[in-house]
C-alpha positions as CSV (number, residue, x, y, z in Angstrom):
1,M,141.5,107.6,114.5
2,K,142.6,111.3,114.3
3,S,142.1,111.1,110.5
4,N,138.5,110.0,111.0
5,I,137.7,112.7,113.5
6,F,139.2,115.3,111.2
7,T,137.2,114.0,108.2
8,V,133.9,113.9,110.1
9,S,134.4,117.3,111.5
10,M,135.2,118.8,108.1
11,L,132.2,117.1,106.6
12,F,130.0,118.4,109.4
13,L,131.4,121.9,109.0
14,S,130.8,121.8,105.3
15,V,127.2,120.8,105.8
16,I,126.6,123.6,108.2
17,I,128.1,126.2,105.8
18,L,126.1,124.9,102.9
19,A,122.9,125.1,105.0
20,L,123.6,128.7,106.0
21,I,124.3,129.7,102.4
22,W,121.1,127.9,101.2
23,G,119.0,129.5,103.8
24,C,120.2,133.0,103.0
25,T,119.5,132.7,99.2
26,D,115.8,132.0,99.8
27,K,115.3,135.1,101.9
28,Y,117.3,137.6,100.0
29,Q,117.3,138.0,96.3
30,P,120.5,139.3,94.8
31,A,120.4,142.9,93.7
32,P,120.8,143.6,90.0
33,T,124.3,144.9,89.1
34,Q,123.2,147.2,86.4
35,F,120.3,149.5,85.8
36,A,117.3,147.5,84.7
37,A,116.1,150.0,82.1
38,K,116.7,153.4,80.6
39,E,113.9,154.8,82.7
40,S,115.9,154.3,85.9
41,S,119.0,156.3,84.8
42,C,119.8,159.7,86.1
43,T,119.7,161.4,82.7
44,N,116.2,160.2,82.0
45,C,114.9,161.9,85.2
46,H,116.8,165.1,84.9
47,L,116.3,165.6,81.2
48,N,112.8,164.3,80.7
49,K,110.7,167.4,79.9
50,T,107.2,165.9,80.6
51,L,108.4,164.4,83.9
52,L,109.9,167.7,85.0
53,E,106.7,169.5,84.1
54,E,104.7,167.1,86.2
55,V,106.8,167.3,89.4
56,A,108.0,170.9,89.3
57,D,106.6,173.6,91.6
58,P,105.1,176.6,89.7
59,L,107.1,179.7,89.8
60,P,105.9,182.5,92.2
61,E,104.2,185.5,90.7
62,P,106.7,188.3,90.1
63,G,106.3,191.2,92.6
64,E,107.4,194.8,92.2
65,P,110.9,195.2,90.9
66,A,113.4,195.5,93.7
67,G,116.1,198.0,93.5
68,E,117.2,201.4,94.8
69,G,115.8,203.6,92.2
């Protein structure tokens, strides 16, 4: 009798765990482990001349030279 109770409870526990795992996979897609493309890398953003020209603020106009003399 104890063997039957143990078997049924293990089966029930397994079904609940599988249901929880199955429910979570529908809601949350796994994140990619690597960069998807070259465009998403750090060096592409920091070394891309055309992108830097688009997003950079213009330099301020130079004023009078500063100094003591």
